[in-house]
C-alpha positions as CSV (number, residue, x, y, z in Angstrom):
1,M,0.0,0.0,0.0
2,R,1.4,3.4,-1.0
3,R,1.7,6.3,1.4
4,Q,2.1,10.0,0.5
5,A,5.6,11.5,0.4
6,P,6.5,13.5,3.5
7,V,5.7,17.2,3.2
8,Q,7.7,18.6,6.1
9,H,10.8,20.5,5.2
10,I,14.3,19.5,6.3
11,D,15.9,21.9,8.8
12,D,19.2,22.9,7.1
13,N,20.5,24.1,10.4
14,A,20.5,20.6,11.8
15,L,22.7,19.2,8.9
16,E,26.2,18.1,9.7
17,V,29.1,18.2,7.2
18,H,31.8,15.5,7.3
19,D,34.9,14.6,5.2
20,P,33.9,12.6,2.1
21,K,34.0,8.8,2.3
22,A,35.8,6.6,-0.2
23,A,32.5,5.5,-1.9
24,A,29.5,7.6,-3.0
25,A,26.9,5.1,-1.7
26,G,27.4,2.1,0.5
27,I,25.1,-0.5,1.8
28,K,23.6,2.0,4.3
29,A,22.6,4.3,1.5
30,V,21.1,1.5,-0.6
31,T,19.1,0.2,2.4
32,V,17.7,3.6,3.2
33,A,16.8,4.3,-0.4
34,V,15.0,1.0,-0.8
35,D,13.2,1.4,2.6
36,R,12.0,4.9,1.7
37,G,11.0,3.8,-1.8
38,V,9.0,0.8,-0.6
39,S,7.2,2.8,2.1
40,Q,6.2,5.6,-0.2
41,A,5.7,3.9,-3.6
42,G,5.4,0.2,-3.0
43,V,7.6,-2.7,-4.0
44,A,6.8,-2.8,-7.7
45,R,7.3,0.9,-8.4
46,T,10.4,1.0,-6.3
47,V,12.0,-1.9,-8.2
48,R,11.1,-0.3,-11.6
49,S,12.6,3.0,-10.5
50,M,15.8,1.5,-9.2
51,L,16.2,-0.6,-12.4
52,R,15.9,2.6,-14.5
53,V,18.2,4.7,-12.4
54,N,21.0,2.3,-11.5
55,Q,22.6,1.5,-14.8
56,R,26.2,0.4,-15.4
57,A,28.5,3.3,-16.3
58,T,28.9,3.5,-20.1
59,K,30.6,6.0,-22.4
60,L,28.4,8.9,-23.3
61,R,27.5,9.0,-26.9
62,A,26.2,12.0,-28.8
63,G,22.5,11.7,-29.4
64,A,22.1,8.8,-27.0
């Protein structure tokens, strides 16, 4: 069952900045993304979205 996306705003004053890590996204980031996607869009829509977004890196081609 789908839920509505949250409407409250993030308080920028509560954000913390740290040195960059070695990888852009680890297991924690993937887990959080999947949990949020499933809770807001359902399993099927989350899987479809993740499959569209997470593609292997390829060379960019003109007009592609």
